[in-house]
C-alpha positions in Angstrom: 11.3 -5.0 17.8 11.2 -3.4 14.4 10.5 0.3 13.8 8.2 1.9 11.3 11.2 2.4 9.0 12.1 -1.3 9.2 8.6 -2.4 8.2 8.4 0.2 5.4 11.7 -1.2 4.0 10.0 -4.6 3.9 7.1 -3.0 2.0 9.6 -1.4 -0.4 11.1 -4.8 -1.1 7.6 -5.9 -2.2 7.3 -2.8 -4.4 10.6 -3.8 -6.1 9.0 -7.2 -6.9 6.1 -5.3 -8.6 8.6 -3.2 -10.5 10.4 -6.2 -11.8 7.0 -7.6 -13.0 6.3 -4.3 -14.8 3.5 -3.5 -12.4 3.1 -0.1 -10.7 5.6 -0.6 -7.8 3.5 -0.5 -4.7 4.2 -2.9 -1.8 2.4 -3.6 1.4 2.8 -5.7 4.6 0.4 -6.5 7.4 1.9 -6.6 10.9 0.2 -8.0 14.0 1.8 -8.1 17.4 5.2 -7.4 16.0 5.0 -10.2 13.4 4.7 -9.9 9.7 1.5 -11.8 8.8 1.4 -11.1 5.1 3.0 -9.3 2.2 1.7 -8.1 -1.1 2.7 -6.1 -4.2 0.6 -4.7 -7.0 -0.4 -7.4 -9.5 -3.5 -6.2 -11.4 -1.9 -6.7 -14.8 -0.3 -10.1 -14.0 -3.5 -11.4 -12.5 -6.0 -9.6 -14.8 -7.7 -8.4 -11.7 -8.4 -4.7 -11.0 -8.6 -5.4 -7.3 -5.1 -6.9 -7.1 -3.6 -3.9 -5.3 -0.8 -4.5 -2.9 -3.0 -3.7 0.1 -5.8 -6.0 -1.0 -3.5 -8.9 -1.6 -1.8 -8.4 1.8 -5.1 -8.1 3.6 -6.4 -11.3 2.0 -3.3 -13.2 3.0 -3.4 -11.9 6.5 -7.1 -12.9 6.8 -6.2 -16.4 5.7 -3.3 -16.5 8.2 -5.4 -15.5 11.1 -8.5 -17.4 9.9 -10.6 -14.2 10.2 -11.4 -11.3 7.9 -11.3 -9.0 10.9 -7.7 -7.9 11.4 -8.4 -6.0 14.6 -5.2 -4.7 16.1 -3.1 -5.1 12.9 -1.2 -2.5 11.1 -0.7 -2.1 7.3 2.5 -0.6 5.9 2.2 0.5 2.3 4.6 2.4 0.1 1.9 4.6 -1.5 -1.2 6.2 0.0 -4.1 3.8 -0.4 -6.8 4.5 -3.0 -10.6 4.6 -2.3 -11.0 0.8 -2.9 -8.2 -0.1 -0.6 -9.3 2.4 2.1 -12.7 0.6 2.0 -11.1 -2.8 2.5 -9.0 -1.4 5.3 -12.2 -0.2 7.1 -13.9 -3.6 6.6 -10.8 -5.4 7.9 -10.9 -3.2 11.1 -7.2 -2.4 11.0 -5.9 -0.4 13.9 -3.3 1.5 11.9 -2.2 2.4 8.4 1.3 3.7 7.7 2.2 4.9 4.3 5.2 6.4 2.5 4.4 8.6 -0.4 1.2 10.6 -0.9 -0.9 10.1 -4.0 -2.4 13.4 -5.1 -4.4 11.8 -7.9 -6.0 8.8 -6.2 -5.2 9.0 -2.5 -8.1 8.4 -0.1 -6.2 8.8 3.2 -5.5 12.5 3.1 -4.9 13.6 -0.4 -8.4 13.5 -2.0 -10.4 11.9 0.8 -10.0 11.1 4.5 -11.8 7.8 4.5 -9.9 6.2 7.4 -10.6 9.0 9.9 -14.1 9.8 8.8 -16.2 9.6 12.0 -19.4 9.0 10.1 -18.1 5.5 9.4 -18.4 2.7 11.9 -14.6 2.3 12.3 -11.7 4.7 12.2 -8.0 3.9 11.6 -5.0 5.7 13.0 -2.8 7.0 10.1 0.9 7.8 9.9 2.2 9.2 6.7 5.5 10.1 5.2 7.6 7.1 6.5 10.5 6.8 4.0 8.6 9.2 1.8 11.5 9.9 -0.5 12.3 6.2 -1.1 8.7 5.3 -1.6 8.2 8.2 -4.0 11.4 7.5 -5.9 10.4 4.0 -7.0 7.1 5.2 -8.4 8.9 8.1 -10.2 11.5 5.8 -11.6 8.9 3.4 -12.9 7.0 6.1 -14.8 10.2 7.8 -15.9 11.3 4.5 -17.5 7.8 4.0 -19.1 8.1 7.3 -20.9 9.6 6.7 -24.3 10.5 9.8 -26.2 11.2 9.6 -30.0 14.7 10.9 -31.0 14.7 14.5 -32.0 14.1 15.3 -35.7 17.1 16.5 -37.7 
């Protein structure tokens, strides 16, 4: 049986694939009954699709694998706190649990800006675990944006 750390390492491997493709490095996996159903990594630039977030792609693949858009009982491991769009998809998929690594203070909808998954006004709530491999998940995002910043040489 794999642990949360093990599954998050799998999601980090997906984030590395996004990094290599020059996409914001976020990775996700969907787990059901101890088995990885689907994997995904950010691909909005590559696919010319604003909805091609790691979570959405993994949820789509998991739905295809199970033959059902309802993923009741499944868990989503994602390296970065889901945004509002992804949180909505998670609710619609009826996931049991979301586990994320790094918080996203600018776009996070699972604790940072909003608490969508635990809002009891909605027809479904999702258990949330945060901070799994937080440093590693945060570092890949930081490294990506650090490498994106190009500073001109100092004037002499």
